[in-house]
Backbone as CSV, one residue per row, in Angstrom:
resi,resn,N_x,N_y,N_z,CA_x,CA_y,CA_z,C_x,C_y,C_z
1,MET,2.906,34.782,14.136,2.706,33.708,15.100,1.230,33.309,15.184
2,LYS,0.337,34.324,15.144,-1.097,34.038,15.186,-1.515,33.220,13.963
3,ASP,-0.958,33.557,12.795,-1.274,32.810,11.574,-0.866,31.350,11.706
4,ILE,0.307,31.129,12.320,0.798,29.759,12.504,-0.115,28.998,13.454
5,LEU,-0.503,29.629,14.553,-1.388,28.975,15.516,-2.750,28.678,14.900
6,ASP,-3.233,29.607,14.070,-4.506,29.371,13.381,-4.382,28.179,12.438
7,LEU,-3.232,28.078,11.773,-2.993,26.977,10.842,-2.947,25.645,11.585
8,VAL,-2.304,25.648,12.760,-2.265,24.437,13.587,-3.670,24.041,14.009
9,GLY,-4.485,25.041,14.363,-5.865,24.758,14.742,-6.653,24.156,13.597
10,ASP,-6.445,24.673,12.387,-7.108,24.117,11.202,-6.683,22.675,10.974
11,PHE,-5.395,22.419,11.156,-4.856,21.068,10.966,-5.496,20.091,11.952
12,GLU,-5.582,20.479,13.201,-6.167,19.602,14.222,-7.645,19.334,13.942
13,ALA,-8.349,20.331,13.441,-9.771,20.165,13.144,-9.984,19.233,11.957
14,VAL,-9.138,19.360,10.951,-9.271,18.536,9.741,-8.802,17.111,9.999
15,ASN,-7.829,16.966,10.903,-7.163,15.673,11.094,-7.769,14.836,12.219
16,ILE,-9.058,14.985,12.454,-9.688,14.244,13.555,-9.677,12.734,13.316
17,ASN,-9.613,12.320,12.048,-9.587,10.891,11.740,-8.167,10.364,11.535
18,LYS,-7.166,11.184,11.907,-5.756,10.775,11.862,-5.306,10.397,10.457
19,ARG,-5.787,11.131,9.473,-5.332,10.902,8.104,-3.847,11.237,7.988
20,TYR,-3.429,12.234,8.775,-2.016,12.607,8.838,-1.496,12.295,10.241
21,SER,-0.210,12.010,10.352,0.366,11.730,11.664,0.376,12.999,12.512
22,ASP,0.218,12.839,13.834,0.159,13.987,14.752,1.558,14.462,15.138
23,ASP,2.337,14.842,14.147,3.679,15.359,14.392,4.023,16.353,13.295
24,ILE,5.234,16.859,13.319,5.641,17.871,12.344,5.612,17.322,10.918
25,SER,5.899,16.026,10.784,5.868,15.415,9.461,4.456,15.423,8.878
26,GLY,3.468,15.043,9.715,2.082,15.049,9.265,1.594,16.466,8.976
27,PHE,2.013,17.416,9.809,1.634,18.819,9.621,2.176,19.350,8.298
28,LYS,3.423,19.018,7.985,4.038,19.453,6.731,3.343,18.829,5.527
29,ARG,2.968,17.548,5.651,2.253,16.886,4.555,0.909,17.540,4.318
30,TRP,0.216,17.893,5.408,-1.092,18.540,5.283,-0.954,19.899,4.604
31,ILE,0.055,20.664,4.992,0.275,21.980,4.380,0.569,21.826,2.888
32,THR,1.415,20.847,2.544,1.752,20.607,1.140,0.511,20.248,0.338
33,ASP,-0.306,19.352,0.881,-1.540,18.957,0.195,-2.499,20.136,0.071
34,LYS,-2.573,20.936,1.129,-3.463,22.106,1.126,-3.035,23.098,0.050
35,GLU,-1.734,23.358,-0.025,-1.221,24.276,-1.031,-1.450,23.730,-2.436
36,HIS,-1.281,22.418,-2.571,-1.479,21.790,-3.881,-2.925,21.939,-4.330
37,ARG,-3.857,21.713,-3.409,-5.272,21.826,-3.756,-5.642,23.259,-4.125
38,GLU,-5.050,24.228,-3.427,-5.401,25.619,-3.653,-4.763,26.198,-4.909
39,ASN,-3.581,25.690,-5.261,-2.836,26.285,-6.369,-2.829,25.467,-7.642
40,HIS,-3.120,24.149,-7.509,-3.025,23.290,-8.678,-4.290,23.399,-9.525
41,THR,-4.111,23.728,-10.772,-5.236,23.798,-11.693,-4.987,22.873,-12.863
42,ILE,-6.003,22.160,-13.277,-5.898,21.263,-14.425,-6.374,22.019,-15.649
43,THR,-5.487,22.236,-16.614,-5.829,23.010,-17.798,-6.845,22.280,-18.661
44,GLN,-6.774,20.969,-18.665,-7.722,20.197,-19.457,-8.090,18.929,-18.698
45,GLU,-9.351,18.783,-18.375,-9.788,17.612,-17.636,-9.632,16.374,-18.506
46,PRO,-9.061,15.301,-17.958,-8.840,14.095,-18.774,-10.138,13.407,-19.151
47,TYR,-10.055,12.633,-20.217,-11.208,11.835,-20.629,-11.075,10.443,-20.015
48,TRP,-12.194,9.852,-19.633,-12.212,8.450,-19.230,-13.418,7.776,-19.859
49,GLU,-13.295,6.484,-20.046,-14.345,5.726,-20.715,-15.676,5.870,-19.970
50,GLY,-16.724,6.216,-20.703,-18.040,6.360,-20.122,-18.337,7.736,-19.564
51,LYS,-17.380,8.647,-19.655,-17.559,9.985,-19.093,-18.752,10.694,-19.718
52,GLU,-18.900,10.521,-21.031,-19.984,11.203,-21.732,-21.366,10.691,-21.310
53,ASN,-21.382,9.523,-20.698,-22.648,8.948,-20.229,-22.869,9.163,-18.735
54,GLY,-22.032,10.020,-18.137,-22.205,10.344,-16.730,-21.388,9.509,-15.763
55,ARG,-20.481,8.682,-16.291,-19.655,7.870,-15.388,-18.745,8.773,-14.563
56,SER,-18.673,8.514,-13.267,-17.913,9.380,-12.359,-16.414,9.113,-12.439
57,ALA,-15.639,10.111,-12.004,-14.185,9.961,-11.948,-13.798,8.856,-10.964
58,GLU,-14.568,8.749,-9.862,-14.280,7.725,-8.851,-14.444,6.320,-9.422
59,SER,-15.458,6.132,-10.262,-15.675,4.836,-10.909,-14.516,4.497,-11.829
60,ALA,-14.047,5.488,-12.579,-12.922,5.273,-13.496,-11.653,4.920,-12.730
61,ILE,-11.400,5.622,-11.615,-10.213,5.341,-10.796,-10.252,3.917,-10.268
62,SER,-11.398,3.511,-9.736,-11.539,2.169,-9.181,-11.272,1.096,-10.233
63,THR,-11.853,1.275,-11.418,-11.678,0.297,-12.491,-10.232,0.247,-12.967
64,LEU,-9.610,1.410,-13.115,-8.221,1.451,-13.593,-7.278,0.777,-12.593
65,LEU,-7.524,0.966,-11.296,-6.695,0.313,-10.280,-6.848,-1.203,-10.337
66,VAL,-8.079,-1.673,-10.554,-8.324,-3.115,-10.687,-7.584,-3.659,-11.913
67,HIS,-7.691,-2.948,-13.029,-7.017,-3.390,-14.247,-5.503,-3.453,-14.055
68,LEU,-4.937,-2.406,-13.438,-3.489,-2.367,-13.229,-3.026,-3.507,-12.330
69,ASN,-3.829,-3.832,-11.318,-3.496,-4.960,-10.448,-3.458,-6.267,-11.235
70,ARG,-4.403,-6.432,-12.152,-4.445,-7.653,-12.961,-3.273,-7.725,-13.929
71,TYR,-2.923,-6.582,-14.519,-1.750,-6.561,-15.398,-0.491,-6.952,-14.616
72,ALA,-0.349,-6.358,-13.415,0.826,-6.629,-12.590,0.904,-8.107,-12.216
73,LYS,-0.247,-8.725,-11.905,-0.265,-10.144,-11.564,0.166,-11.008,-12.754
74,THR,-0.244,-10.604,-13.951,0.137,-11.349,-15.150,1.651,-11.336,-15.337
75,TYR,2.251,-10.157,-15.170,3.702,-10.062,-15.304,4.406,-10.837,-14.188
76,SER,3.823,-10.809,-12.999,4.411,-11.541,-11.880,4.383,-13.043,-12.122
77,LYS,3.289,-13.535,-12.702,3.199,-14.958,-13.022,4.306,-15.370,-13.981
78,SER,4.595,-14.498,-14.943,5.671,-14.780,-15.889,7.024,-14.799,-15.184
79,ALA,7.183,-13.892,-14.201,8.454,-13.786,-13.484,8.763,-15.026,-12.647
80,ILE,7.708,-15.711,-12.153,7.929,-16.875,-11.287,7.682,-18.196,-12.009
81,ALA,7.376,-18.132,-13.299,7.122,-19.357,-14.062,8.338,-20.282,-14.021
82,GLY,8.093,-21.565,-13.746,9.176,-22.541,-13.703,9.914,-22.595,-12.390
83,SER,9.486,-21.777,-11.409,10.146,-21.768,-10.095,9.232,-22.430,-9.066
84,ASP,9.687,-22.488,-7.821,8.880,-23.054,-6.740,7.915,-22.033,-6.137
85,PHE,7.954,-20.801,-6.625,7.000,-19.798,-6.153,5.633,-20.116,-6.743
86,ALA,4.617,-20.126,-5.889,3.265,-20.431,-6.352,2.518,-19.177,-6.792
87,THR,2.714,-18.074,-6.077,2.026,-16.825,-6.387,2.979,-15.654,-6.165
88,GLN,2.564,-14.475,-6.643,3.385,-13.291,-6.422,3.452,-12.938,-4.937
89,GLU,2.419,-13.323,-4.178,2.435,-13.047,-2.742,3.592,-13.765,-2.048
90,ASP,3.983,-14.929,-2.568,5.097,-15.666,-1.975,6.364,-14.814,-1.945
91,PHE,6.722,-14.257,-3.106,7.965,-13.481,-3.104,7.792,-12.107,-2.470
92,ILE,6.559,-11.558,-2.451,6.338,-10.284,-1.759,6.535,-10.460,-0.253
93,TYR,6.061,-11.587,0.298,6.272,-11.872,1.721,7.775,-11.973,2.016
94,LEU,8.498,-12.672,1.155,9.943,-12.825,1.361,10.662,-11.483,1.240
95,ILE,10.256,-10.682,0.257,10.885,-9.375,0.068,10.670,-8.500,1.305
96,ASN,9.467,-8.552,1.875,9.190,-7.769,3.078,10.051,-8.215,4.254
97,LEU,10.210,-9.524,4.410,11.049,-10.035,5.494,12.512,-9.659,5.279
98,LYS,12.942,-9.684,4.040,14.327,-9.333,3.728,14.567,-7.841,3.953
99,ALA,13.585,-7.023,3.570,13.742,-5.576,3.649,13.542,-5.038,5.061
100,PHE,12.558,-5.583,5.799,12.191,-5.014,7.097,12.601,-5.871,8.286
101,GLY,13.138,-7.059,8.009,13.592,-7.909,9.092,12.483,-8.779,9.669
102,ALA,12.839,-9.538,10.686,11.889,-10.474,11.300,10.708,-9.744,11.916
103,MET,9.539,-10.375,11.838,8.328,-9.820,12.447,7.384,-10.958,12.768
104,ASN,6.404,-10.702,13.607,5.469,-11.770,13.926,4.488,-11.984,12.776
105,LYS,3.726,-13.053,12.850,2.834,-13.417,11.747,1.809,-12.323,11.467
106,ALA,1.245,-11.768,12.520,0.212,-10.742,12.350,0.770,-9.514,11.638
107,GLU,1.981,-9.107,11.999,2.607,-7.947,11.375,2.886,-8.204,9.894
108,LEU,3.361,-9.411,9.587,3.674,-9.761,8.211,2.421,-9.779,7.352
109,ILE,1.349,-10.347,7.891,0.082,-10.407,7.156,-0.486,-9.007,6.958
110,LYS,-0.415,-8.191,7.998,-0.940,-6.827,7.915,-0.172,-5.999,6.910
111,LYS,1.124,-6.166,6.847,1.955,-5.405,5.911,1.577,-5.698,4.473
112,ASN,1.045,-6.894,4.238,0.664,-7.292,2.886,-0.835,-7.126,2.625
113,VAL,-1.540,-6.515,3.581,-2.970,-6.214,3.457,-3.769,-7.469,3.084
114,HIS,-3.511,-8.538,3.816,-4.247,-9.785,3.643,-5.115,-10.038,4.870
115,ASP,-6.172,-10.829,4.689,-6.887,-11.278,5.870,-6.087,-12.429,6.479
116,LYS,-6.424,-12.779,7.707,-5.612,-13.743,8.459,-5.530,-15.099,7.773
117,SER,-6.668,-15.601,7.260,-6.678,-16.945,6.665,-5.795,-17.010,5.421
118,ALA,-5.868,-16.000,4.554,-5.046,-15.980,3.335,-3.569,-15.855,3.688
119,GLY,-3.271,-14.988,4.663,-1.886,-14.798,5.070,-1.274,-16.044,5.677
120,MET,-2.051,-16.756,6.485,-1.540,-17.962,7.127,-1.243,-19.059,6.101
121,LEU,-2.031,-19.124,5.028,-1.768,-20.106,3.977,-0.436,-19.826,3.299
122,ILE,-0.155,-18.558,3.050,1.114,-18.183,2.415,2.275,-18.487,3.349
123,ILE,2.142,-18.121,4.608,3.199,-18.385,5.592,3.447,-19.883,5.709
124,SER,2.381,-20.672,5.744,2.513,-22.121,5.835,3.250,-22.688,4.625
125,ARG,2.929,-22.170,3.445,3.582,-22.641,2.221,5.076,-22.298,2.230
126,LEU,5.404,-21.085,2.646,6.807,-20.670,2.694,7.583,-21.472,3.742
127,TYR,6.908,-21.793,4.844,7.540,-22.578,5.908,7.858,-23.994,5.415
128,LYS,6.919,-24.608,4.687,7.121,-25.966,4.167,8.268,-26.010,3.164
129,LEU,8.455,-24.918,2.428,9.545,-24.840,1.452,10.898,-24.576,2.121
130,GLY,10.845,-24.247,3.409,12.092,-23.961,4.128,12.616,-22.562,3.872
131,TRP,11.751,-21.673,3.359,12.176,-20.316,3.013,12.035,-19.336,4.175
132,ILE,11.240,-19.726,5.183,11.124,-18.914,6.389,11.211,-19.837,7.594
133,GLU,11.481,-19.258,8.752,11.512,-20.027,9.989,10.984,-19.178,11.130
134,GLN,10.480,-19.838,12.144,9.971,-19.144,13.324,10.994,-19.247,14.438
135,VAL,11.356,-18.103,15.004,12.389,-18.060,16.040,11.930,-17.164,17.182
136,ILE,12.671,-17.232,18.287,12.396,-16.362,19.430,12.854,-14.947,19.102
137,SER,12.009,-13.962,19.405,12.351,-12.566,19.133,13.569,-12.136,19.946
138,GLU,14.444,-11.369,19.328,15.635,-10.884,20.023,15.289,-9.752,20.994
139,THR,14.161,-9.077,20.754,13.773,-7.951,21.604,12.782,-8.342,22.705
140,ASP,12.070,-9.456,22.488,11.107,-9.936,23.483,11.166,-11.462,23.504
141,ARG,11.840,-12.011,24.497,12.070,-13.459,24.560,10.772,-14.258,24.700
142,ARG,9.684,-13.582,25.028,8.402,-14.275,25.170,7.681,-14.426,23.831
143,ALA,8.147,-13.707,22.823,7.449,-13.684,21.531,8.220,-14.457,20.464
144,LYS,7.474,-14.949,19.474,8.070,-15.625,18.327,7.860,-14.792,17.076
145,VAL,8.881,-14.793,16.225,8.814,-14.014,14.990,9.196,-14.881,13.795
146,ILE,8.833,-14.411,12.614,9.164,-15.091,11.364,10.329,-14.371,10.706
147,ARG,11.283,-15.122,10.204,12.379,-14.505,9.467,12.707,-15.343,8.235
148,ILE,13.305,-14.704,7.243,13.687,-15.394,6.024,14.939,-16.225,6.277
149,THR,15.018,-17.414,5.684,16.173,-18.288,5.861,17.167,-18.081,4.716
150,ASP,18.340,-18.706,4.849,19.323,-18.636,3.760,18.745,-19.243,2.482
151,LYS,17.984,-20.316,2.644,17.344,-20.962,1.497,16.331,-20.021,0.849
152,GLY,15.613,-19.277,1.685,14.654,-18.307,1.169,15.346,-17.176,0.434
153,ASN,16.454,-16.706,0.981,17.229,-15.658,0.321,17.737,-16.114,-1.041
154,THR,18.191,-17.367,-1.092,18.692,-17.916,-2.354,17.580,-18.004,-3.388
155,ALA,16.407,-18.502,-2.951,15.268,-18.616,-3.868,14.853,-17.246,-4.389
156,LEU,14.885,-16.273,-3.511,14.507,-14.916,-3.900,15.502,-14.329,-4.888
157,GLU,16.781,-14.500,-4.608,17.812,-13.953,-5.481,17.774,-14.586,-6.868
158,GLU,17.430,-15.867,-6.930,17.367,-16.548,-8.214,16.279,-15.983,-9.116
159,GLN,15.254,-15.389,-8.513,14.144,-14.844,-9.293,14.175,-13.324,-9.404
160,MET,15.087,-12.672,-8.679,15.059,-11.218,-8.611,15.245,-10.554,-9.966
161,GLY,16.025,-11.156,-10.838,16.223,-10.583,-12.170,14.891,-10.458,-12.907
162,LYS,14.123,-11.537,-12.901,12.818,-11.527,-13.568,11.813,-10.645,-12.828
163,ILE,11.898,-10.647,-11.495,10.989,-9.816,-10.708,11.226,-8.337,-11.005
164,ARG,12.498,-7.947,-11.125,12.815,-6.552,-11.451,12.316,-6.192,-12.845
165,LYS,12.402,-7.135,-13.773,11.868,-6.901,-15.114,10.364,-6.645,-15.048
166,ALA,9.672,-7.472,-14.243,8.220,-7.337,-14.119,7.840,-5.979,-13.541
167,THR,8.553,-5.534,-12.492,8.232,-4.249,-11.875,8.548,-3.092,-12.817
168,THR,9.590,-3.234,-13.621,9.925,-2.201,-14.602,8.828,-2.090,-15.660
169,ILE,8.338,-3.247,-16.108,7.300,-3.267,-17.136,6.004,-2.655,-16.617
170,VAL,5.675,-2.901,-15.346,4.445,-2.361,-14.768,4.425,-0.827,-14.858
171,ALA,5.572,-0.202,-14.698,5.649,1.268,-14.776,5.485,1.772,-16.210
172,GLY,5.526,0.839,-17.173,5.229,1.170,-18.560,6.118,2.257,-19.139
173,ASP,5.487,3.148,-19.915,6.239,4.202,-20.606,6.138,5.546,-19.900
174,LEU,5.835,5.531,-18.597,5.793,6.781,-17.841,7.181,7.417,-17.795
175,THR,7.229,8.729,-17.870,8.497,9.431,-17.712,8.900,9.393,-16.242
176,HIS,10.142,9.777,-15.957,10.608,9.783,-14.569,9.746,10.710,-13.717
177,ALA,9.424,11.888,-14.252,8.595,12.840,-13.503,7.202,12.270,-13.250
178,GLU,6.639,11.594,-14.238,5.320,10.991,-14.083,5.350,9.874,-13.047
179,ARG,6.433,9.117,-13.015,6.551,8.046,-12.022,6.597,8.616,-10.605
180,LEU,7.335,9.701,-10.427,7.415,10.326,-9.107,6.068,10.894,-8.688
181,GLU,5.350,11.501,-9.631,4.028,12.041,-9.327,3.054,10.924,-8.968
182,LEU,3.146,9.809,-9.698,2.266,8.674,-9.421,2.558,8.083,-8.042
183,ILE,3.833,7.994,-7.674,4.202,7.498,-6.348,3.575,8.380,-5.261
184,THR,3.644,9.681,-5.459,3.071,10.617,-4.488,1.569,10.397,-4.329
185,ILE,0.861,10.270,-5.443,-0.592,10.096,-5.414,-0.972,8.750,-4.798
186,LEU,-0.296,7.675,-5.237,-0.625,6.340,-4.731,-0.271,6.192,-3.255
187,THR,0.820,6.843,-2.830,1.200,6.805,-1.415,0.131,7.470,-0.560
188,LYS,-0.365,8.611,-1.032,-1.426,9.303,-0.305,-2.671,8.422,-0.217
189,LEU,-3.032,7.780,-1.309,-4.207,6.921,-1.337,-4.003,5.698,-0.441
190,ASP,-2.797,5.134,-0.473,-2.495,3.974,0.360,-2.569,4.326,1.841
191,GLN,-2.039,5.480,2.211,-2.068,5.899,3.617,-3.495,6.133,4.096
192,PHE,-4.342,6.656,3.215,-5.757,6.848,3.567,-6.395,5.499,3.904
193,HIS,-6.191,4.506,3.034,-6.832,3.208,3.244,-6.191,2.436,4.396
194,GLN,-4.896,2.657,4.637,-4.254,2.030,5.793,-4.912,2.485,7.088
195,SER,-5.226,3.786,7.158,-5.860,4.313,8.376,-7.238,3.698,8.590
196,VAL,-7.922,3.363,7.491,-9.236,2.731,7.584,-9.108,1.298,8.084
197,PHE,-8.232,0.532,7.435,-8.124,-0.890,7.751,-7.440,-1.150,9.083
198,ALA,-6.715,-0.176,9.588,-6.086,-0.339,10.900,-7.122,-0.447,12.006
199,LYS,-8.342,0.067,11.740,-9.402,0.028,12.745,-10.136,-1.313,12.777
200,ASN,-9.918,-2.173,11.762,-10.565,-3.494,11.691,-12.083,-3.404,11.848
201,SER,-12.685,-2.472,11.132,-14.141,-2.305,11.201,-14.848,-3.505,10.582
202,LYS,-16.038,-3.788,11.075,-16.816,-4.907,10.560,-17.145,-4.672,9.085
203,CYS,-17.031,-5.741,8.310,-17.243,-5.637,6.870,-18.621,-5.088,6.534
204,LYS,-19.635,-5.486,7.272,-21.013,-5.083,6.989,-21.192,-3.576,7.089
205,ASN,-20.456,-2.944,8.007,-20.618,-1.513,8.246,-19.502,-0.671,7.636
206,LEU,-18.567,-1.307,6.938,-17.358,-0.618,6.497,-17.651,0.571,5.588
207,LEU,-18.519,0.406,4.605,-18.784,1.477,3.646,-19.350,2.721,4.332
208,ASP,-20.323,2.518,5.203,-20.927,3.662,5.895,-19.925,4.341,6.816
209,ILE,-19.087,3.548,7.493,-18.088,4.115,8.402,-17.109,4.998,7.643
210,VAL,-16.610,4.496,6.512,-15.635,5.264,5.726,-16.275,6.528,5.148
211,MET,-17.477,6.395,4.616,-18.163,7.551,4.029,-18.405,8.644,5.070
212,ASN,-18.787,8.250,6.276,-19.173,9.221,7.304,-18.008,9.747,8.122
213,GLU,-16.954,8.928,8.291,-15.898,9.307,9.224,-14.545,9.623,8.580
214,TYR,-14.320,9.162,7.360,-12.985,9.319,6.768,-12.928,10.244,5.564
215,LEU,-13.982,10.234,4.741,-13.951,11.082,3.565,-14.182,12.531,3.944
216,PRO,-13.419,13.448,3.335,-13.557,14.869,3.676,-14.935,15.404,3.278
217,LYS,-15.486,16.245,4.121,-16.799,16.832,3.847,-16.694,18.083,2.984
218,ASN,-15.451,18.580,2.838,-15.237,19.782,2.020,-13.848,19.707,1.407
219,ASP,-13.410,20.765,0.821,-12.125,20.788,0.124,-10.940,20.845,1.066
220,GLN,-11.171,20.927,2.382,-10.044,20.950,3.327,-9.419,19.580,3.433
């Protein structure tokens, strides 16, 4: 029992920036990550471009993520070619509304990690196409929410075959096990950055805030 209480104390000390949720789920995730860090050994460190010249692993990760985003956008452009979709964000907004149901504009924009001006342009475009509509919330009659229309569902379904092809291609030749491992790593990274952007810190101070308050100071 003392060991468990000590472990809870360690969790609370490490989780001051709410990287993990303050519940049993977050506690279990922290334990899993802790065990992984303590037991996982890399038999051979991977090579990345520029490593021999002192390029850091963090630089390589950042560049690879940028490249993968560009590849994904290229495939997405092919998937919507010849349709009324202007960008991949158009169908991502519709997919989110279809999957998660009606939500207000701010929630929809936040879910897609856009700034307000970019998100409003997409919402306006979808509204003009008749693919979304604004209605009174069923849970709060004082609020208005955005939902996908039948026309929007039809437009989405007409492109879903190509969209699924694009998402399959993005995963490339990874094995099933590699895909699951990548999902785990990217989910962890996404949750870290979500916790940062949820605070809406000023852009000018963002780098210093993240470096000082969010990045771990040790291997814990």
